N, C-alpha and C positions, 0 to 999 in steps of 0.2 A: 538511743534520744539525742536531738541536739541539745548542745550548750549555746544559749543567747544572753548576749550581755545587754544591757540598759539601753535601750535607742533615744537618739535627740532628735534628729534633723531629719527630714524629708516625711512624706506623706506614708500613712502605712502601706500604699504599694509597693513606696521607693525601699521603706526600709525591708518588707519582705525580698525585695529583691537583689536586695543586699546579702541576706542571710543564705538564699535558697540558691544554689544554682541547677535551677532545672532547663534549659534551654537545648540540651540535646535529646530531653525528651520529646520534644515538638517536631522536631526533626526528623523523617522521614530518612528511612535509606535510599540512596539516588538509584533509578533503575538502571539495570546492568545495559553496559552497551552489545547491541543488535550488529552482527556480522551480515552483511546484504554480499552472496554471491557475484564474482565479478559477472558473469554469462546472465545474472536474472535483473530484466531491467527495470529501472526505476519508476514507479506511477507519474503520469502524465498530469500536471494540473489540472488541466479538464478532466480527468479521470477521477481526480478528488473532490474538485468540485460535484461532481455528480451525485456522490456519496450523500447520501438522505439522512438530513439532519437529525440529531437524536429529538426524542420526542419532547414536547414542553409540557407545564400543568397548563391547564386555561387559563389563563386570566381573566380576572374579572372586569366587569363591562366599564368602558372609558365612563367616569365618573363618578363610579360607586364610590362612596362616603362610609365607610365602619361606623354603624348604630350606636345609638347615644344609651349607654344605661339605664333601663328604665324600673329595675325592679325600687320593692320600699328600702329606706335608709334604715339603716343599722347604725346605731353608736357606739361609736369604739368605747373600750370600758380605761377609763382613763388611771382606777384604781391600779387596775390588771398590769398596766403598762410600768405604774411606778414598782410594783410588788415585782416583777419583771426583769428592771431593772433598762428599762429601753427609755426610748426620747421621749418625750412629753413634749406632743402640739402646743404650739404657743412657751413651751417653757422657759425658763432661765437659760442663759447661754451656758456650757459648759463646757469642757477638755471633749468628752465624748462627741459635743454636737459638734463641734468646732472641725473635728475629726472628721465626719461624716460630712460634712462641707466639702472638708480637700476631695474626698473621695469622691464626689458625685461630681465636682465641679472637673475632674479627672474624667470620669465615666462618660461624663456629655461633650466633650474633647473626643474624646474616643469614637463615641455614639456617630460624632458628625463626619467625622472620615473616614470612618470605615465604608459607607453606602450602602451594609447591609439591613438595613432596618435597626428598630429601638429597642432590640429584644435582645435583655442580660439573663445569664443562668448563673444564679451564686449555687457555688458548688463544693463540696472539702470531697476528701479521701476516706473518711471514715466519720462516723456519728459524733458526738460529741466535741465538734471542733468550731462549732459556733457560726454555721452558716445560715440556719435561720433567724436566731439572731441578730448576725448581721443582714441579712433577707430585711426582715420587718425595719431596721435603724434606716436603712438605706432605704427604702420605701418611704419611712415618714419625711424624711428630710427632703426627698425627691418630692414630696408631694406637697413645701412650703414654697417651692418653684412656682412664680408668674407663668401661665397663660401652659401649663403641665396636665395633661392625666396622667395617673400612676394604677397600674393593672398588677398587681400582686398574686401569683399561681402559686397554690399550694402543689408543687408537683410532684414531693414525699407521699406518694401514693400508698407505700406502705406504712409508713407510720405518720400522717400528716397533723397537722396541729396550728397554721396559722391561724385559722378560723377562731378557736379558743384560747391563743394565746392574746387576742384583740377584744375579746368579749362576745364575737360573733356567733350566729346562729347557724351554722354553717346547709348547705341543702345539696341539689343536685351541683354535679360541679366535670372539670373535666375529661374524666374519661368515662363520665355517661354519656357527655357530647360526643363521644370517640366512639363510643361502641351504640349507639342510638339515634341514626339522622333524623329521626323525629322532634329531636331534642336542640332548641336553636341555643347556640353556646352562650349569645348575648345574655338569654336571659337567666342564665347561672350564673350570673355577678352578681356580687351582693356588693351595693354602694353603703356607703359610711359616711358621717355625720363630716366629714374632712372631704370636700367635696371634689377635693382631686387626685383622692384614694380609695380604688374600690377592691377587690377580691377575688378572687374566682377558689371557689373548693378545690381538693382534692377528686372527689366524687368515689362513688361505688371501685372497691378497689375488683381487679378482675384478676384470673391466672394467665392474662394475656397484653400484658401493659405495655410490652416493649414492641408488641406486633403493633398494636394500635397506635403507636406512637411513633411505629416506623412507615407508618401508610401514607398514598398520599393525601386523606382527609385531614389529615394531623397541618401539612401547610396551608391546606385549604381555610379553616377554620381558625384558624393565627392570623391567617390573610384579613379572613371576616371581622378579626379584630382590631385590625387597624390599618388597614387600606384605607387612604385619604385622609389620614390622621397623623402627620410627621408629630404633632406634639402627644402621640400618646407611647409611653413606655411601658413595656413587658417586663417583670422582675421574676425569673423562676425561680423556687424554692424547689430543690431536686432534692432525688435521693444521695448518699454517700455514691462516690462513682465505682469503690472500691467493695461495696456490698450490695448496687443494687445493679442491674443491666439498663433501667432505662434510663440512668442517670446521662450514659455517653450518644443515648440515638435524641434524647431532649437536646444534647450539644449542637446538633446539627441544624434545629433552626435559630439558633442564637446568632448571633452578631457578637458581641462580648462573653466569655466567660471568666465568671469572677471565683478564684479557686481559693477559699479560705485555708489557710494555714495557722495552727494553733500556736503560740511562741512555747519552746519548750515542751511540746507536745507532739508535734507534727515530725516523723521524721524522711531523712532525706529518701528511703528509697519507695515510702508511701507515696510521695510529692510524686516520686519519680513514675511512678505505675498509673497514678492517676493522672498525671499529664499525659501522659502518653495517650490515655484512652480518648483526649480533646485533639487530638493530634488531625492535622488537616480541618478542622470545624474552625469555630471560632476565636477571633482573639483573645489570646488567655492575658490575665493579669491574675497574680498573688494578691490576695488580700490579708495582713497578718492581724491576728487575733489575739487577745490575750497579754497585750506586749508590756511591758514595764519602764514607764518615762526615766528616763536621768532628770538629776537636779537641777541640773544645767537647761533643761530640755524645755520644750513649748509648756507654757501654762496659759491657755486660753480663758480659764471658767476667773482663777484672779483675778486675771485685766479687768473683764467686765463688772465683776464682785464689786470692784472698790468703787465704780462710778466716776472714774477720773474723766476728766475734760480733754485730755492729751491729743 
């Protein structure tokens, strides 16, 4: 187990990278050098150009715009949010709400730089490290942004819990739309009384979750949710990386992966194993959960509570 001291500076992402060194786990081995016999001619540029290009997915028609959500609006249970320790929409400023504000600013800047779309995977090495807690709070914080639409996807097919945590009634979800082409994925989206926040349930669990996620239909459905909507961000609450294979496959569809590590709990070995499963996929950032702040550190909530005109 890691021994961490109380931290005072930097965002939760910056402090996580101070504690954990996981860069090596994300670096793949270099390809071995290939020796070409001297008497073997090198291919000409013309021959290389004549090689057929790899097949690409069929692009949506020009001008296509992902449809609006049209389902019934369900109210989010504010009491359940308070009891679960989550951020409260339009609630008072607190230390936690400010931490998630810093997190989303960093995330939005990263998404703008990657050029790989607005899909974010929230994952962890093992269960119990707070990935779902962070996913819900990040979604609530992002939903406060102006001119943004947030879709929180419950992709933990083995133990789905996002709709229940928010007090929503789940119906068909992602896995149903993947398994049945007759189901339109946008019809599975649950609208909430927070106009900029919607939820996509996990759906019926199958014995082929990984295979469905690895199919070409998955990318097609995700494109249907976001095409022509640069303001729409998708957050995936994934299964634990070291407990279920769908997580690594789902990562291949994301632009950024937030790897949640719990202070004084997540081990270096588990972190390296989890990070290695994300190698070659999305840009990976560590998100520190369960951290203690030093007495000289940031105290956002106390500043706003005083109501000073500083």
